[in-house]
N, C-alpha and C positions, 0 to 999 in steps of 0.2 A: 329523711326530710329533703335531701339534696335532689332526689329523683322527682319530687313533687314540683320542683322549680327548674325545669330543663334549661331555660335561658340563663338563669342565675348561675346554674352549675357550669354551663359552657363558658360564660364570660368570666366568672370567678375563677374557674379552673385554669383558664388561659392566663389570667393575671397572676395566679399563684405560681404557675410554671415559669413565668417571667420574673419571679422574685418578689411579688407584692405580698405584704403581710396581710393578715386577716382584717386589720383595721382599715386598710386601703380598700380591700375587697368589699367590706361593709359599706364604706363611704360611697363607692361607685354603685353598688347594688341598691342602695336606698333611694336611688333616682326613681321618680314616678314612672318613667318610661321602661324601667327594667323590672323591678318587683317591689318598689317602695309602697305601692298602694295595697298590695296583697298580703303583706306580712308585717307583724308587729316588730318593733325595734329589738326586743329580746330574742325573738325567734330568728331575726335576721343576723344577729350577733352569733348565735349558735350555728346558723347555716354557713356564714362566712368562715367560721373556724373549721367546720366539717368539710367544706369545699377545699380549704387549704390543706387539711390533713389528707384527704383523698387524692388530691392532685400531686402533692409532693412527698407524701409518706412521712411527713414530720409536722409537728406542731408549729404554729406561727411563732416567730421571734417576738418575745415580750419587750416591753419598754416604751419609752416615749417615741413618738413619730418625729421625723426631722421637721424643723420649723424655721431655721435661720435662713433669711433671704441672702445673706452674705455668701453662703456656700456656693450659690450659682455663679458668683463673680470671682471666686477665689483662684481660678486658673483659666487660661485661654481655652483649654480643652473643654472645661465645664461650660464656659460661655457659648462655645460653638454647639455643643451637644444640647444644651438647654434651649438655645435659639432654634435648633432644628425641631425639637419636640413642641415648643410653643408655636412655631410657624405651622407645623402640621395640624395641631389642634385648632389653630385659628381658621384654617381652611375648612374645617367641619364645625365651626361654632354654631351653625344653625341647628345642629343636633343636640345642643346642650353640652355642658362641661363634662358630664360622665361619659357619654358616647363618643364625643370628640377625643377625650383622653384615651379611651380604649383603642380607637382607630390609630391615633397618633403614636401611642406607645408600642402598639403591635408592629407598625412600620419601622419605628426606630429600633426596636429589638431585632428585627430581621436585618436591617441595614448594618447594625453593629455586630452581627454574628451570633446573637443570642447566647452569649456565654455568661453564666452566672459567676464565674471566677473574676470576670471584668467588673462585675458589680461589687464584689467583696473588696477589691483593691482600689475602687473609685475611678477606674478608667472610663466607666460609663455611668449614666444617671440611672439610679434605681427607680423602680416603678413607684415606690413611696415618695421619693423626691419629685418625680415627674408629676404625680398626682397633685402634690402640694403646689407645684409651679402652675399647673393648668387651673387648679381650683382657685388660687389666689389672684390669677391674672386675667383669665378669659372674660368673665362677666364684668369686672371693673374696667377692662380695656374697651369692651363694647359700650358701656355706659359713658365712659369718658369721651369716646369718639362721637357718640350721638349728642352729648351735651355740647361739645365744641361745634358740631355742625349746626346746632340751633342757636349758637351764640351764647350759651350758658357756661357757667364755670362748674367744674366737677373736680373732685379729688383725683389727683394723678395716681394711677395704680403703682404699687410698690415695685412691681416688675412689669415692664411692657415691652413691646416690640417697636423698634425704630429702624429705619433704613440706614445702612452704613453709608456715610457720606462719600466714600470712594467707589465702592462696587454696587451699592444699593441692595444687598441682601438683607433680609430682616435679622436683627440682632437684639438680644435682650438688653434692656437698659434699666437703670434704677430711676426712681421718680425725679431725682435731681438732674439727670442728664437731659439736655435739650438736643444735643447732637452726639452721635456715636460713630466710632470707627471699629470695624470688626477686627478680631485678632489677626486674621490673615493679612489684611491691608496694613494694619499697624506694624506687623512684621516686615512687610515690604518697605514701608517708610523708614524703619530702623536700618534695614539693609542698605537702602540708598544713601542715607545720611552717614553711614560708616565707611562708604567707599571713597 
């Protein structure tokens, strides 16, 4: 079945090698631009599992997918890594969330050294968590920005990008934040105040 869908096999296999579980592979592949129009959900589930098995030599990890938004804000490292992923995905938002995620996570994976042991101990953001971040943020951010430009109100995304008020790099922020300082600038401010 995997050979019948070469694009799905290529994209899904790459995601599996970067640590994505079959549920994430399924969610990305169901995009109409990848193979969502050509295959039923049941066959796509089987295909995602098969792609994962062929790419990694093991079955996908079972269990619930990560869903807590607080995880992204639980350490400075996670804030910076999540900000990088979402910034990269934002730059390809015109491709849709699935393809922008694949491009963003592939670059992130390469920049961070592509080591699955870093995923296991939480030093980097897993493909599953990155997919959740992009999925829950990209379209709501676009809709929110468009509504504000038209003078309308819209629900603020749970996680969005704001510019650091010191250095202006994009940083993830929760819906309650109106202004944000990135962890690097926050660290500099703390160093200055302790001198």
